[in-house]
N, C-alpha and C positions, 0 to 999 in steps of 0.2 A: 320173495319168501324169506321169513325169518329163519336163518340158518340154525340158530340155537334151539328154537322151539319146534321147528318144522312146520309152523303154521303159515298159511297164506295171508299176506297183509291185505287190508281193505283195498279193493279195486284191482287186485292181481288175478282173481279167478277168471277163467275163460272156459268156453265150451271145450270139452275133452276130445273134440274132433280136429281135423285139419283147420288151421287158421286161414283167413283170407289170403295172407301172403304165401302160405304153403300151396294153396290152390293156384294162385297166379304164377308162382315160380315154375310150374310145370307147363305153362303155355308155350306153344311153338314160336309165336312172335312175341318177344319179350316186352314187358311193360316199361314205360319211362319212369324216371325218378319220382315224379309227383305221385304216381300210383304206388310205388314200392315203399314210400315213407310211412312212418307211424308217429303219432303225437297225442298220446293219451295221458291224462293226469287225473288222479283221484281228487274229487272236489267235496268230499264229505258225504254223509249218509243220513242227515236229518231230514225230516219231512219238510215239504214245501207248503207254505201257507195257502190254502185253497181260496181264501178271501179274494185273492187277485183275479179269480175267475167269476166270482159271484157277487161282488160289491160294485154297484153302479158308481159310487163316489171314487173308487179306485180307478175305474175306467175313465172318469172325467179327468182325474189327475194325470193319467197317461198322456192325454192330449196336451197337457200343459208342460209336462216334464220330459217325456220320452220321445214322442213324435216330432217335437220341435227341435230336437238336438241330434237326430240320427240320420245317416245317409240312407236314401231310399231310391230304388230304381223307379224312375217316373215314366220313361218310354224308351224305345229303341231309336237310335239315330236314323234308321230306315223309315221311321214314322215321319220324320221331318227332313227329307233329303235336300230340299231347296230353300233358298232364302225366302222368308215370308211364311213358310210352313209352320204350323203350330199344332200342339197336342195338349189337351187339358187333362191334368192329373189331379185327382182329389184324394186327400187323406184325412178322414174324419171331417172336422169343420173347415179345414184348410183346402184351398184350391189354387192351382198354378197354371199359368199359360207358359208352356215350354215351347220356345220358338227359336228358329235359326235366323239370326240377325245378319250374319255374314257367313261366307262359305265355311270358315273354320271357327265360328263363334256361335254358341247356343246360350240363351238366357232363360231364366224361369221367373216370370213376374207373378206376384200375388194377384190373384184373379178378382180384383175389386176396384171399382171406380173410386177415385180420390175425392169425388164430390159427395155422394151420399151412399156409397158402398155397394152399388149394384154390380153383380158379376158382369165382366166384360165379355166373357164367352160362356155358354152353357156347359154344365158338367157333361163329361163323356163325349165331347165333340173334338174334331180335328179339321184342319183345312188349310187354306193359304190366304194371306192378306197383306196389305201394305201398311195398315194401321189398325189400332184397336179403339173402336168407338163404343161408348156406353149406350145401350139401347133405350135408356130412360130419358136423359137430357142432352146426349150428344157430345159430351166431353170426349176428346179424342187424343190418343197417344201414338207417336211414331213407333216404328218397329223397334228402334233402339231404346224405347221406354221414355223418351223425352216428351214433354207436352206439345201437342200439335195445335189444338184449338180448344177454347172454352166458349160455350154458347153464351151470348150476352156478356162479354168480358167487362162491360161498363159497370155491371152490378157486383163485380168481384175485385175492387181495387185493393183488397187486403190479401189477395192471392198472387204470389209471384210465380209466373209460369216457369221460370228458370229453376225453381225449387219444387216443381210439381212432377218430378220423375217417378215412374212406377217403382215401388220397392221390389227388390229381388231376393230370391234365395240363392245360395251358392250352387254352382253347377260344376261337375267334373264328368269326364268321359272315360269309360273303361269297357273293353270287350264289346263295343258296339252299343252299350247301354248308356243312357243319360241318367246320372245320379244327382239328386238334389239334397240340400241340407239347409234348414232355416236358420241355423245358429252360426253367426259370423265368427264365433270363438271356437267352434268345433275343430278337431284335428282334420288334416287333409284326408282324402279318401284313402290314399296309400298308407298313412299312419293308422287310420281306422281299421283297415284290413290286416295290416301287419305284413312284414317282408315275405314270409313263407307263403301265406295264402295269396298274396298279390302275384307271386311268381307262378303259382298254380294257374290262376285265372288268365294271366298273360299267355301261358303255354297253350291254352285251349284254342286261342284265336277265334273267339265267339263272334268277333266282328265280321268273320267270313261266313256267318250263317244268316238265315232270314227266317221270319215267323211264318210257318206253313199253316198252322192252325191255332186259333185263339178262342178259348172257351171260358166263360165266367158263370159262376153260380153262387148263390148265397146260402148260408147254413145257419140253423138255430143253435149256435154255440159261440162262446167267446173266442176272439181271434187267436189268443194264445193256445187254447185247447186245440184249435184247428191247425196251427203251426206244428204243435207237438205231436199230433196224430201221425205225422209223416217223418218224425225224427228217429225212429227206431224200427228195426225188423223183428223185434220181440213179439209183435202181434201177428205175424204172418201165419203161423201154424193154426191159429184159431180164426182169425178174420179172413184170411185168404188161403184156405186149405187146398184149393184147386191148383195153386202154383207151387206148393211146398215140395212136390216131387222134383222140381227143377230149380229150386231156390235155396241156396245155402244160408238160410235165415240166421241160425244160431252161430254160424261162422263169421257173420258180418263184423267188419272192423270199424271202430269208432274213434274219431280223432277230434281234438280241439286246438284252435289256433288263436292265441291272444284272447281278447275279450269278445270279439264280434263274429268269429267265423268258426263253424264246426262242420264235420262231415261224417258220412259212413260210406264204406265200400261193401256192397252186397254182391257176392259172386253168383252168377247164374250158370246153368248147365251142370250143376252139382246138386245132389239130393239133400234135403234138409236132414240134419243129424237126428231130428225127432223121428224120422222115418227110415233110419239106417237099416240096410239089408232087405228092404221091402220092394225095391225097384232095381231092375237091371239098367245098364247103360242105354239099351235100346228103349226101355220104358221111359227113361228120363227125356230122351230125345223126342219120343212120340208125344209126351205130355206137353212139351213146349211148342211143337211145330205142326201137329196134326189134330184135326177135330174141332168141335165147337168150343168157343170161349177161349181159344188160345191166342197168343200174341202174334202168331204167324201161321197162315194156312197154305199148304202146298201139297204136292205129291209126297207120298211117304218116303222120307229120307232114311238112310240106314247108317249105323255107326261104323260098320266095317272094322278096320283095325284101329280106329280112333276111340277116344272116350266120347261120351255125349257132348261134353263141353267143347272139345276140339272140333267135333263135327259141326256143332252149332256155330262156332266162331268162323269156320271156313265158309259155311253156307250163308251166314249173315253178311260176311264181307262181300260176297258176290252179289247178293240181293241189294245191299245198300249202294254199292258202286253203280249198279244198273239204274236204280231209282233216282239217284242223285247226280248221275253223270259225273262222278268224281273218282279219283284214284286213292284207294285206301290201303294200298299194298304196304305202306310204311307204318300204318296204324296198328298198335298192339292188339292182340286177341282180347285182352281185358277191356280196352277202350271200346272195342267192337261190341262186346257182350255184356259187361257188368253194369250194375247200377251204381253210379257215383252221385251222391246227394250232398251238396254243400248248402248250408244255411248262412246267409249274410244278414246279421241282425239289423233291423228287427223283422223284416217281412219278405225277404227274397230267398228263393231256392234256385240254385243253378245245378243242372244235371248235364255235365259236359260229355258224357259217353255218346256213342254212336247209336246204340240200340234204343236208348231212352233220352234223346237230346231235347230236354225240356227246360222250362222256367216256370216256377210257381211264384205267385204273389198273393199275399194275404193282407187285407185291409179291414180294420174294425168298422162296423156300422155306427156312425156317430149318434144315431137315435136309439140304439138298443145294444147294450153291452153283451147281450146274449146272442148276437148275430155277427157273422163274419162274411166278407166278400172274398171269394177264392177264385183265382184265375190260373189256368194252365195254358202255356204257350209251347207248341212243339216247334223245334228249330231244325232246319235242314241246311246242309252245306250249299252255299251259292254255286250254281253250275259253273263248270269251267268255261263253257261257251255260251254266248248269248247274254242278254241284259239281266240285271239283278231282279228277281221277282218282287212284285209288290207284297208288303206284309199283309197277312190275312186280317180281315175285319173281325172284330170280336162277336161271337155268338153268345147271347145271354140266355141262360136256361132258367126256367121257373123252379120253385122248390120241388114240385112234383115230378119234374123231368129227370130222366137218367142221363148221365154223361154220354151214354151210348146214343142218345138222341141227337147229339151234335153231328152235323154233317162232316164227314171225313174222320170221325173218331173211330179208332179200332174197337170193336165191340168187346173184345176181351179186356182191353185196358180200361174202357169205360166202366165195365162191371167191377173192376178192382177199385177204381175211384169211388164208385157207389158204395162198396163195402167199407171203405175207409171212412167215408163221410156219414154213413148210416149210424156209426157208433157215437157220433158227436152229440146228437140230441140227448141220447140216454146218459152220456157222461155229464153234460151240463145239468140235466135235471137231477142226476144222482149226486153231484157235488153240492147242489143247493139243498137236497134232502138229507145229506149225510150228517151223522152225529160226530164224525171224525173231522178234525180241524185242518188236516193237511193231506197231501198226496205222498205216497211212498215210492221211491225210485230205486231201481237197480243201479249198482255201482258202476257197471260197465255198459250194459245194453241201453241204459237210459241216461247215459252221461250227457248226451246232447241236450236233453231237456233241462238237466240241472245247470249246465253251462248257459243255456238260453235264459233261464230264470235268474241267474246271477247277474246277467246283463240287465234284465228288467229291474232288479233291485238297485243296481248302480244308478240308473237314470231316475228311478222313483225317489231316491235319496237326495236328488238335486233340488234346488229351488225352482219354482215355476218360472217358465220363460215365455214371454209373449213377444214373438218375433216382429210383429207389425205395430209396436207401440209408439214409434217415433213420429213426431209431427213433421210431415213432409214439407211444410211451408218454411221451416227454419234451416 
């Protein structure tokens, strides 16, 4: 605040209710440092040009400038646990065979034969192999990417097999995820994330979780619109009114870290400030735990001497310990209950909490800038006893299906995802019909969107980069 004038500086305004940190500070089991930290900065208030969502030429340039230079989550290590296991990751026109070549070494080969370009493995596949053979003419590569054989080598005296190694993207491992980057000059993953965000991710120990449910669906909206639909809780009171009695939407905390990571902390078990005074503590608890369309269905619990938030944290701790066969006694109430949403630019969301342990991944449709491929993966702690469970196979839904149609999906949460994504078609069409040239963002509640689009601007200002332009014979 400007002391001389008494006016609030841009970006300083907050909901006049308890902050997320005020709510978390009252919890019985205290939150760790990464929860209690704050990292907001005002990034301006000018409109963001909407052409980035509506121009097919802009989308084509993204594939040349942005997707070729950024770190992307390609698969989990659990997808390729053994030597010879592989997983095909596609991003726009690019495709990679991510494979374990040694116990502690993973590589990502460009998924194209060096003869006439045929894909070595079909999109969306995974499996195990000792080599990669082209299905067209049989040229074959060893697991380490070196040339194994050329059909009719007498006809290719101009090709040196020693120089016929499969081109690779860079690979780094973090939190049980396999990350790839096509640009050999890009910063390391650690530098890309920044010291503070990297420390948060390491603290979560996501390598000790496995993929319990994996659902994929496409939407008629640009990939950036789809990413941004999940970057704020500002929409909750209108889009998800059924959860507002137990979701402190306007209390949500927003943070940015460096150029590529941002987050929000949305407290649960507390009524929305929009509905202040309309619900008792028992009403809040009932809304979240009893009845149709809730996140959890059980016998009617009571608040007793607790707040609804504390009663929920205690109850959820017991439920999650039982379902995951794990000890959560040292885990804070906030981690048990609240929604933590981290975006790692450009297309990965990590939700490290216990109540919503998820990963989102967003990929543009290379054939239509108005469409996006959205995946949600639910993560569970690896059981203390017994073997590590196999990762769930992806369930692909049609445009007409609800997320609730996915086997294993909580109906209440599936409905929430449907509400989120139902807005996207109308937003895409509205932007294309609008006489206004940009979108207007709130200084605080929509800071993640502005931060995200600043990163888009950074990469779109770079020169186009073609990662596989080198002649492999030389």
